[in-house]
N, C-alpha and C positions, 0 to 999 in steps of 0.2 A: 502209742496205740498198741493194744493187745488183741490178739486173735484167740478165739476159743472154739472148741468143738462140743456141741451139745449131744449128750448120750442119755436117753431115757431108759431107766432100769427100775426094776422092782426088787429091792434087796432088804433083808432083815439086818439086824445090828451086826451079826457076824460077817455076813457077806460084805456089808458096807465097810467094815474095818479092814478086810482083806483088800478091797478095791483101793482104799485110801493108802494102804501100805504099798501096793504095787505102783500106784501113781507116784508116790514119793520116791521109790527106788528107781523108777524110770527117769525121773528128773535128775536124780543123783548120778545115774549112769551116764546120762547125756552130758552132765557137767564134767565128769571124769574124762569122757572122750574129747570134749571141747578143750579142756586144759592140756591134754596130751598133744592134740593136733596143733594147738597154738604154740606150745613150747617148741615143738619140732619145727614149725614154720619160722619162729624167731631165730633158732640156732642154725638151721640149714637152708631156709628158704623153700623148703618142700613141705607138702602136706601128705598125711597118710591116706591111702585108699581104704575102702571098707574092710578088705581082707587083712590089712595090717592092724587096723583097730581091733578086729575080732581076735587076732592072734595075740596082740600085746595085752589087752584087758581080759580076754577070756582064757587063753592058754598059759601065757607066761606069768602074768601077775595074779591070775585067779582073783580078779576083783570081786569083792563081796556083793556089790550091787549087781554085777553081771550074773552071779550065781543065784540071785533071787528069782531069776526067770528061767524058763526053758531056753535052750541055746538059740533056737530060731527066733524067739521073741527078742532076746538080748541083741542078737545080730541085726535085727531090723531097726532097733533103737540106734545102734551105732552107725548103721547105714545112713540114717538121717543126718547124723553129724558129718559124715564124710561128704555127703551131697551138698550140705550147706557150705563147707569149706571150698568145694570144687566150684560152686556158684560164686563165692567170694573172689576167687582167683580169676574167674572169667570176667567179672565186672572190673577188676583191676586192669586186666589186659585190654579190655574194651576202652577204658578211660585213657590209658596210655597211648592207644592207637587212634584216639580221637573219635571213636565210635560211641557217642553219647546221645542222650535224648535231646531232640531239637524242638524247642517251644514253638518254632515257626511252622512245624508240621502239625496239622490239625485234623482230628477225626470228629465229624459232626454226626449226631445221632437223632433220628426221628422215630418216635414210638407209635405203635398202632395195635391192632388186634391179631389178624392173621400173620402179619409181619411184625412181631413184637418190637424188634429194633431193626431199623434200616440204617446202616453205618457206611458213610462215604468219607474218604480223606481227600486232602488237597494234593496228595502225591500219587493219585490214581488207584488206590486200593479200596475195596468195598466188600461188605459181607452182610448177610441178613440172619437175624436170630428168629427162628420160626416160633410163632405163638399159637399155632393150631392145636398142638398137644396140650398146652395149658388150658385152652378153651374146652377141650374134650374132658379134661380132669374136672373142671368146674361144673360142666354140664352133668357129668355122672354124679358128682356130689349133690348138686341141687335136686336131681331126680330122686336120689336115695333119701335125702332129708324130707322131701315132700311126701314120699311114701310112708316114712316112719311117723310123720306128724299128721297124717290124714285122720280126721275125726277127733283129734286131740284138742284140748282147750289151749287158749293163748298162753304162752309162757311155758308150755310143756317142754321138759328136758329129761334126758335119760343117760345112763352110762354108755349106751350104744351110740347115741347122737354125739356124746362127748368124744368117744373113741374115733368116730367117723370124721369129726371136725379136726381133731388133733392130727389124724393121718393126712387130711387135705392141707392143713397148715404146714406140715413137714414137707409135703410135695412142693408147695409154693416156695418155701424157704430154699429148698434144693435147687429149684429152677432159677431163682434169683441169683444164688451164688454161682451157678454154672454160667449163666449169661454174663454176669459181671466179670468173671475171670476171663471169659473169652474176649471181651472188649480189651481188658488190660494186656493180655498176651499178644493181641494183634498190635497194640501200640508199642510194646516193648520190642517185638520182632521187627517192626518197621521204623524204630526210633522216633515215634510220634510223641510229642511232648505236651499236647493240649487236647482235651476232650471237651466238646461243646454239646450240651444236651438241651434240646428244645422242650420247654415246659411252661405250662400256664397254671399258675396257682389257683386251686379251687375248681379246676376244670371238671373233676368227677362229680362235685356237688351240684353243678349246673348242667350236667350232661342231659341232652334231650334228643336221643336218637331212637326212640321207641323202647318199650319196656324190655323186650328180649335183648336188644343190642346194648341197652343201658346196663342190664344185669351182667352181661359178658364183660363190658368195658370196666365197670366199677370193681368187679371181683378180681381183675388182673392186677397183681401187686406192682404196678409200674413205678409208683412212688418209692416203694422199698428198694426196687432195683436201681433207681436213680441215686438214692442215698448210699447204696452199697458201692456203686461205681465211684461215687465221690470219696468214700472211705478208702477204697483201694488206690485211687489216684494219689491221695495224700500219703499212703503207705509206700508207694513206688516212686514218689517224687514227680508225679505228673500234675499238670495244671487242669483243674476242672472248672468249666464255665457253664452256668445255667442261664439260658437266654429265653426271652419272650418269643413265642412262635405264632401269635394270633394272625399276623399279616405276612407270614413267610411265603404264602402262595402268591401274594400280590407284589411284594418287594423284589427288586432285582439286585442280586449280588454283584453282577457285572457292572451295573450303573451306580454302585455304592449307595443304594437307597437305605435310609434309616428304618429300623424296626420299632415303631411306636408300641407302647404298652396298651393293651386292650382296655378301653374305658377311659383313657386319658386323651386329652387333645393333642394330636400329633403336631410336630413342628412343621411338617409340610402337608399341603392339602391333597396332593396326588402323588402317585408313584410313576416311575419312568415309563413303564410299559403296561399294556393291558394284558390280562390273563387270557391265554389262548388255550382252549379246550381241544385236546387232540382226539383223533378217531373220527 
């Protein structure tokens, strides 16, 4: 699995050539730093810190790839190498001490609107990812689009609308990535090895909560968030489980009730307990 960072730029052929050159030099400098750190670790069992990498490749060896950048930029590239090796040693130490991810520890996730994700684990931890800011962004986008398309024919589109939509899509993508990494960091911090995400396939297509609520619900990219969490779970060695949630309000976890799939005939005709409405 490969990760990438998207950068939107407008560049002519000359600027594009410069950017490609700098990207190539950055990768080569990272490789040089990785090779030096690895060889030092093999020979002495130690890893260089960022100051040592800067000194060896920048001052002593005057590495050609280092000299392709301003010093602060080159130092930042090598700092990333040093942090990667520090993380590697931390994982080795945790493994030797028996501090590893436990698949029996589980984080369950329920999604919504105001509370985009409500996360509760079986070891007593919990947190909420707020969804109100995302709703506000979508409302602003919808109002702006409605204003720009007022009085226009069906199918009307413009550069302004395209720019507005691209900005909104970037904001959604940013929110998805931040929410997903928050879930993963919580799991790693608490040695949680399993993530369970409640999801009903096609639920947005059949949503019937009124036109305004429907619009808010459908425009929130929860499906993309679920897929992103699944990708990160695979990357970090966690188990991801997607489960039916149509009857989660009726079924009792304490009584080991089964969760039937919506639309299919359940194996049992009734659940152990009646739903009690509080308040």
